[in-house]
N, CA, C and O atoms as CSV, one atom per row, in Angstrom:
chain,resi,resn,atom,element,x,y,z
A,1,UNK,N,N,122.527,112.257,115.506
A,1,UNK,CA,C,121.666,113.339,115.714
A,1,UNK,C,C,120.839,113.734,117.589
A,1,UNK,O,O,120.727,113.287,118.731
A,2,UNK,N,N,120.569,114.591,116.913
A,2,UNK,CA,C,119.951,114.924,118.275
A,2,UNK,C,C,119.002,114.862,118.832
A,2,UNK,O,O,117.971,115.023,118.179
A,3,UNK,N,N,118.906,114.611,120.243
A,3,UNK,CA,C,117.814,113.792,120.559
A,3,UNK,C,C,116.294,114.563,120.095
A,3,UNK,O,O,115.280,114.004,119.677
A,4,UNK,N,N,116.530,116.018,120.327
A,4,UNK,CA,C,115.546,116.786,119.630
A,4,UNK,C,C,114.926,115.417,118.634
A,4,UNK,O,O,114.165,114.517,118.990
A,5,UNK,N,N,115.547,115.647,117.319
A,5,UNK,CA,C,115.382,115.047,115.745
A,5,UNK,C,C,114.585,113.759,115.556
A,5,UNK,O,O,113.666,113.399,114.820
A,6,UNK,N,N,115.546,113.049,116.825
A,6,UNK,CA,C,114.634,111.346,117.539
A,6,UNK,C,C,113.885,111.449,117.596
A,6,UNK,O,O,113.155,111.369,116.607
A,7,UNK,N,N,113.306,111.790,119.165
A,7,UNK,CA,C,111.642,112.266,119.244
A,7,UNK,C,C,111.268,112.356,117.723
A,7,UNK,O,O,111.336,111.341,117.030
A,8,UNK,N,N,110.765,113.898,117.047
A,8,UNK,CA,C,109.837,113.737,116.112
A,8,UNK,C,C,110.554,113.195,115.179
A,8,UNK,O,O,110.409,113.867,114.158
A,9,UNK,N,N,111.466,112.054,114.958
A,9,UNK,CA,C,111.223,111.369,113.998
A,9,UNK,C,C,111.330,110.172,114.449
A,9,UNK,O,O,111.717,109.408,113.565
A,10,UNK,N,N,111.060,109.407,115.982
A,10,UNK,CA,C,109.716,109.259,116.589
A,10,UNK,C,C,108.454,108.791,116.113
A,10,UNK,O,O,108.174,107.778,115.472
A,11,UNK,N,N,107.697,109.789,116.580
A,11,UNK,CA,C,106.538,110.242,116.469
A,11,UNK,C,C,106.914,111.135,115.577
A,11,UNK,O,O,107.360,112.142,116.128
A,12,UNK,N,N,106.920,111.200,114.017
A,12,UNK,CA,C,106.481,111.626,113.226
A,12,UNK,C,C,105.939,112.925,112.419
A,12,UNK,O,O,105.969,113.006,111.191
A,13,UNK,N,N,105.346,114.117,113.448
A,13,UNK,CA,C,104.638,114.694,113.775
A,13,UNK,C,C,106.020,116.451,114.005
A,13,UNK,O,O,106.301,116.430,115.203
A,14,UNK,N,N,106.598,117.385,113.497
A,14,UNK,CA,C,106.629,118.255,113.618
A,14,UNK,C,C,105.920,118.274,114.973
A,14,UNK,O,O,105.273,117.486,115.663
A,15,UNK,N,N,106.586,120.276,115.065
A,15,UNK,CA,C,106.420,120.275,116.639
A,15,UNK,C,C,105.439,121.049,116.111
A,15,UNK,O,O,104.466,121.117,116.863
A,16,UNK,N,N,105.281,121.932,114.641
A,16,UNK,CA,C,104.431,122.748,114.616
A,16,UNK,C,C,102.773,122.597,114.122
A,16,UNK,O,O,101.823,123.370,114.245
A,17,UNK,N,N,102.914,121.023,113.414
A,17,UNK,CA,C,101.699,120.083,113.932
A,17,UNK,C,C,100.462,120.457,114.734
A,17,UNK,O,O,99.270,120.740,114.616
A,18,UNK,N,N,101.276,120.320,115.470
A,18,UNK,CA,C,100.999,120.174,117.573
A,18,UNK,C,C,100.551,121.753,118.066
A,18,UNK,O,O,99.703,122.014,118.919
A,19,UNK,N,N,101.282,122.626,117.362
A,19,UNK,CA,C,100.688,124.296,117.864
A,19,UNK,C,C,99.279,124.149,117.062
A,19,UNK,O,O,98.178,124.324,117.583
A,20,UNK,N,N,99.522,123.773,115.611
A,20,UNK,CA,C,98.182,124.395,114.775
A,20,UNK,C,C,97.446,123.797,115.119
A,20,UNK,O,O,96.333,124.319,115.044
A,21,UNK,N,N,97.500,121.948,115.885
A,21,UNK,CA,C,95.980,121.031,116.968
A,21,UNK,C,C,95.912,122.228,117.975
A,21,UNK,O,O,94.815,122.686,118.295
A,22,UNK,N,N,96.968,122.688,118.427
A,22,UNK,CA,C,95.946,122.592,119.609
A,22,UNK,C,C,95.490,124.643,119.691
A,22,UNK,O,O,95.087,125.202,120.710
A,23,UNK,N,N,95.705,125.274,118.442
A,23,UNK,CA,C,95.563,126.112,118.315
A,23,UNK,C,C,93.200,126.043,117.355
A,23,UNK,O,O,92.117,126.621,117.265
A,24,UNK,N,N,93.910,125.007,117.036
A,24,UNK,CA,C,92.756,124.994,116.203
A,24,UNK,C,C,91.172,124.481,117.136
A,24,UNK,O,O,90.046,124.977,117.175
A,25,UNK,N,N,91.634,123.582,117.623
A,25,UNK,CA,C,91.601,122.456,118.593
A,25,UNK,C,C,91.106,124.056,120.309
A,25,UNK,O,O,90.490,123.517,121.229
A,26,UNK,N,N,91.234,124.792,120.417
A,26,UNK,CA,C,91.382,125.507,121.087
A,26,UNK,C,C,92.019,124.958,122.876
A,26,UNK,O,O,91.392,124.826,123.928
A,27,UNK,N,N,92.991,124.824,122.660
A,27,UNK,CA,C,93.267,124.212,124.156
A,27,UNK,C,C,93.085,123.260,124.944
A,27,UNK,O,O,93.289,123.082,126.145
A,28,UNK,N,N,92.312,122.148,123.391
A,28,UNK,CA,C,91.160,121.353,124.559
A,28,UNK,C,C,91.285,120.153,123.835
A,28,UNK,O,O,91.410,120.244,122.614
A,29,UNK,N,N,91.267,118.344,124.704
A,29,UNK,CA,C,91.008,117.293,124.220
A,29,UNK,C,C,89.958,117.382,123.201
A,29,UNK,O,O,89.094,118.225,123.441
A,30,UNK,N,N,89.829,116.689,122.089
A,30,UNK,CA,C,89.454,116.825,120.886
A,30,UNK,C,C,87.485,116.033,120.934
A,30,UNK,O,O,86.388,116.392,120.506
A,31,UNK,N,N,88.073,114.759,121.778
A,31,UNK,CA,C,87.201,114.253,122.953
A,31,UNK,C,C,86.189,114.290,124.086
A,31,UNK,O,O,84.980,114.143,124.264
A,32,UNK,N,N,87.161,114.527,124.677
A,32,UNK,CA,C,86.479,115.321,126.123
A,32,UNK,C,C,86.417,116.507,126.303
A,32,UNK,O,O,85.986,116.855,127.402
A,33,UNK,N,N,86.695,117.258,125.611
A,33,UNK,CA,C,87.004,118.973,125.764
A,33,UNK,C,C,87.925,119.484,127.273
A,33,UNK,O,O,88.252,120.583,127.722
A,34,UNK,N,N,88.138,117.901,127.782
A,34,UNK,CA,C,89.521,118.963,128.992
A,34,UNK,C,C,90.502,119.570,128.365
A,34,UNK,O,O,91.138,119.209,127.375
A,35,UNK,N,N,90.599,120.747,129.164
A,35,UNK,CA,C,91.874,121.305,129.344
A,35,UNK,C,C,92.525,120.294,128.796
A,35,UNK,O,O,92.048,119.159,128.818
A,36,UNK,N,N,94.203,120.691,127.990
A,36,UNK,CA,C,95.028,119.938,127.225
A,36,UNK,C,C,96.422,120.915,128.125
A,36,UNK,O,O,97.350,120.454,128.789
A,37,UNK,N,N,96.061,122.491,127.787
A,37,UNK,CA,C,96.953,123.355,128.860
A,37,UNK,C,C,97.172,122.288,130.123
A,37,UNK,O,O,98.295,121.790,130.208
A,38,UNK,N,N,95.893,121.801,131.379
A,38,UNK,CA,C,96.221,121.946,132.322
A,38,UNK,C,C,97.036,120.473,132.903
A,38,UNK,O,O,97.785,120.360,133.873
A,39,UNK,N,N,96.429,119.085,131.596
A,39,UNK,CA,C,97.308,118.281,131.709
A,39,UNK,C,C,98.313,118.387,131.434
A,39,UNK,O,O,98.820,117.690,132.312
A,40,UNK,N,N,99.533,118.917,130.557
A,40,UNK,CA,C,100.366,118.887,130.334
A,40,UNK,C,C,100.747,119.346,132.050
A,40,UNK,O,O,101.688,118.704,132.518
A,41,UNK,N,N,100.277,120.100,132.737
A,41,UNK,CA,C,100.732,121.170,134.257
A,41,UNK,C,C,101.436,119.890,135.330
A,41,UNK,O,O,102.550,119.865,135.854
A,42,UNK,N,N,99.852,118.485,135.431
A,42,UNK,CA,C,100.033,116.889,135.772
A,42,UNK,C,C,101.050,116.062,135.361
A,42,UNK,O,O,101.461,115.054,135.937
A,43,UNK,N,N,101.682,116.863,133.661
A,43,UNK,CA,C,102.406,115.703,133.502
A,43,UNK,C,C,102.195,115.218,132.807
A,43,UNK,O,O,103.012,114.417,132.353
A,44,UNK,N,N,100.733,115.408,132.162
A,44,UNK,CA,C,100.532,114.123,131.494
A,44,UNK,C,C,100.585,115.304,129.717
A,44,UNK,O,O,100.414,116.485,129.417
A,45,UNK,N,N,100.947,113.935,128.988
A,45,UNK,CA,C,101.436,114.948,127.845
A,45,UNK,C,C,100.081,114.422,126.347
A,45,UNK,O,O,99.549,113.316,126.251
A,46,UNK,N,N,99.864,115.637,125.394
A,46,UNK,CA,C,98.675,114.882,124.942
A,46,UNK,C,C,99.303,114.394,124.188
A,46,UNK,O,O,100.527,114.282,124.122
A,47,UNK,N,N,97.742,113.725,122.914
A,47,UNK,CA,C,98.918,112.369,122.410
A,47,UNK,C,C,97.744,113.168,120.442
A,47,UNK,O,O,96.572,113.530,120.340
A,48,UNK,N,N,98.580,113.111,119.653
A,48,UNK,CA,C,98.095,113.380,118.238
A,48,UNK,C,C,96.878,111.272,117.550
A,48,UNK,O,O,97.000,110.048,117.507
A,49,UNK,N,N,96.108,112.200,117.289
A,49,UNK,CA,C,95.451,111.084,116.906
A,49,UNK,C,C,94.662,111.059,115.206
A,49,UNK,O,O,94.088,111.932,114.555
A,50,UNK,N,N,94.877,110.087,115.027
A,50,UNK,CA,C,93.523,110.563,114.006
A,50,UNK,C,C,91.873,110.228,114.487
A,50,UNK,O,O,91.348,109.420,115.252
A,51,UNK,N,N,91.396,111.305,113.601
A,51,UNK,CA,C,89.880,110.875,113.648
A,51,UNK,C,C,89.096,109.448,113.490
A,51,UNK,O,O,88.374,108.646,114.082
A,52,UNK,N,N,89.888,109.768,112.036
A,52,UNK,CA,C,89.370,108.172,111.523
A,52,UNK,C,C,90.906,106.947,111.289
A,52,UNK,O,O,91.786,106.627,110.490
A,53,UNK,N,N,90.344,106.652,112.674
A,53,UNK,CA,C,91.899,105.545,112.042
A,53,UNK,C,C,91.818,104.749,110.504
A,53,UNK,O,O,91.001,104.480,109.624
A,54,UNK,N,N,93.427,104.561,110.880
A,54,UNK,CA,C,93.724,104.190,109.534
A,54,UNK,C,C,93.197,103.116,109.242
A,54,UNK,O,O,92.611,103.182,108.162
A,55,UNK,N,N,93.146,102.181,109.713
A,55,UNK,CA,C,92.313,100.577,109.665
A,55,UNK,C,C,91.552,101.142,109.335
A,55,UNK,O,O,91.856,101.169,108.142
A,56,UNK,N,N,90.462,101.846,109.426
A,56,UNK,CA,C,89.422,101.877,109.270
A,56,UNK,C,C,88.538,103.222,107.465
A,56,UNK,O,O,87.428,103.645,107.144
A,57,UNK,N,N,89.788,103.289,106.993
A,57,UNK,CA,C,89.722,104.034,105.871
A,57,UNK,C,C,90.234,105.438,105.779
A,57,UNK,O,O,90.409,106.242,104.864
A,58,UNK,N,N,90.388,105.428,106.922
A,58,UNK,CA,C,90.688,107.003,107.412
A,58,UNK,C,C,91.792,107.830,106.027
A,58,UNK,O,O,91.975,107.180,104.997
A,59,UNK,N,N,92.000,108.287,106.073
A,59,UNK,CA,C,92.960,108.765,105.360
A,59,UNK,C,C,94.432,109.153,106.453
A,59,UNK,O,O,94.470,108.949,107.666
A,60,UNK,N,N,95.318,109.627,105.775
A,60,UNK,CA,C,96.859,108.700,107.186
A,60,UNK,C,C,97.623,110.331,106.182
A,60,UNK,O,O,98.006,110.461,105.020
A,61,UNK,N,N,97.555,111.162,107.202
A,61,UNK,CA,C,98.471,112.635,106.853
A,61,UNK,C,C,99.609,112.995,105.975
A,61,UNK,O,O,100.706,112.907,106.527
A,62,UNK,N,N,99.607,113.403,104.667
A,62,UNK,CA,C,100.876,113.638,104.776
A,62,UNK,C,C,101.224,114.861,104.995
A,62,UNK,O,O,100.815,115.840,104.372
A,63,UNK,N,N,102.253,114.850,106.188
A,63,UNK,CA,C,103.426,116.693,106.068
A,63,UNK,C,C,101.656,117.137,106.808
A,63,UNK,O,O,100.475,116.860,107.013
A,64,UNK,N,N,103.074,118.235,106.949
A,64,UNK,CA,C,102.103,118.926,108.678
A,64,UNK,C,C,101.062,119.532,107.527
A,64,UNK,O,O,100.311,120.216,108.223
A,65,UNK,N,N,100.499,119.689,105.850
A,65,UNK,CA,C,99.468,120.644,105.493
A,65,UNK,C,C,98.371,119.847,105.723
A,65,UNK,O,O,97.338,120.398,106.102
A,66,UNK,N,N,98.400,118.382,105.532
A,66,UNK,CA,C,97.430,117.497,105.763
A,66,UNK,C,C,97.028,117.074,107.161
A,66,UNK,O,O,97.123,115.926,107.595
A,67,UNK,N,N,96.568,118.128,107.816
A,67,UNK,CA,C,95.483,117.357,109.163
A,67,UNK,C,C,94.496,117.185,109.303
A,67,UNK,O,O,93.939,117.188,110.401
A,68,UNK,N,N,93.961,116.977,108.212
A,68,UNK,CA,C,91.963,117.261,108.239
A,68,UNK,C,C,91.792,115.664,109.177
A,68,UNK,O,O,90.722,115.055,109.180
A,69,UNK,N,N,92.817,115.252,109.797
A,69,UNK,CA,C,91.973,113.291,110.125
A,69,UNK,C,C,92.779,112.786,112.301
A,69,UNK,O,O,92.754,111.911,113.167
A,70,UNK,N,N,93.519,114.635,111.874
A,70,UNK,CA,C,94.764,114.330,112.881
A,70,UNK,C,C,93.640,115.368,113.448
A,70,UNK,O,O,92.919,116.113,112.783
A,71,UNK,N,N,93.698,115.193,115.001
A,71,UNK,CA,C,93.360,115.940,116.064
A,71,UNK,C,C,94.590,115.567,117.543
A,71,UNK,O,O,95.484,114.729,117.653
A,72,UNK,N,N,94.130,116.519,118.374
A,72,UNK,CA,C,95.274,116.117,120.316
A,72,UNK,C,C,94.366,115.561,121.096
A,72,UNK,O,O,93.287,116.106,121.330
A,73,UNK,N,N,94.657,114.610,121.493
A,73,UNK,CA,C,93.692,114.491,122.670
A,73,UNK,C,C,94.261,114.138,124.475
A,73,UNK,O,O,95.445,114.000,124.780
A,74,UNK,N,N,93.533,114.084,125.089
A,74,UNK,CA,C,94.141,113.115,126.114
A,74,UNK,C,C,94.531,111.939,126.753
A,74,UNK,O,O,93.994,110.844,126.584
A,75,UNK,N,N,95.627,112.219,127.613
A,75,UNK,CA,C,96.465,110.606,127.469
A,75,UNK,C,C,95.067,109.969,128.139
A,75,UNK,O,O,94.211,110.365,127.348
A,76,UNK,N,N,94.815,109.686,128.517
A,76,UNK,CA,C,92.848,109.016,128.938
A,76,UNK,C,C,92.117,108.656,128.032
A,76,UNK,O,O,91.676,107.508,128.078
A,77,UNK,N,N,91.706,109.671,126.749
A,77,UNK,CA,C,90.645,110.054,125.926
A,77,UNK,C,C,91.940,108.275,124.340
A,77,UNK,O,O,91.463,107.532,123.482
A,78,UNK,N,N,93.685,108.481,124.889
A,78,UNK,CA,C,94.445,108.378,123.507
A,78,UNK,C,C,93.663,106.254,123.637
A,78,UNK,O,O,93.249,105.270,123.024
A,79,UNK,N,N,94.058,106.987,125.201
A,79,UNK,CA,C,93.927,105.235,126.502
A,79,UNK,C,C,92.790,104.188,125.822
A,79,UNK,O,O,92.984,103.169,125.158
A,80,UNK,N,N,91.802,104.691,126.151
A,80,UNK,CA,C,90.482,104.443,126.054
A,80,UNK,C,C,89.897,104.524,124.526
A,80,UNK,O,O,88.811,103.972,124.350
A,81,UNK,N,N,90.310,104.948,123.781
A,81,UNK,CA,C,90.285,105.192,122.091
A,81,UNK,C,C,90.366,103.341,121.515
A,81,UNK,O,O,90.914,102.721,122.426
A,82,UNK,N,N,90.082,102.603,120.614
A,82,UNK,CA,C,89.633,102.322,119.666
A,82,UNK,C,C,89.609,102.357,119.018
A,82,UNK,O,O,89.186,103.481,118.749
A,83,UNK,N,N,89.965,101.318,117.344
A,83,UNK,CA,C,88.981,101.135,115.544
A,83,UNK,C,C,87.547,101.407,116.198
A,83,UNK,O,O,86.537,101.407,115.493
């Protein structure tokens, strides 16, 4: 298995999901509106997050066609977010 396949399997989200979310959010963090392009240039990778945590009844995304509960966040917002 290639490293790329291993990484996609590890995180569970294909690249298409990231691109769709990136476009839908106009390159901004869902919470703080930080420019994710600038974050990536600084070496900080955006994170995929559930808007409503699964532990609080949020729907699990089944494949890349069901993205209603997913969003992209900056590293900072993902690290401070709790359910």
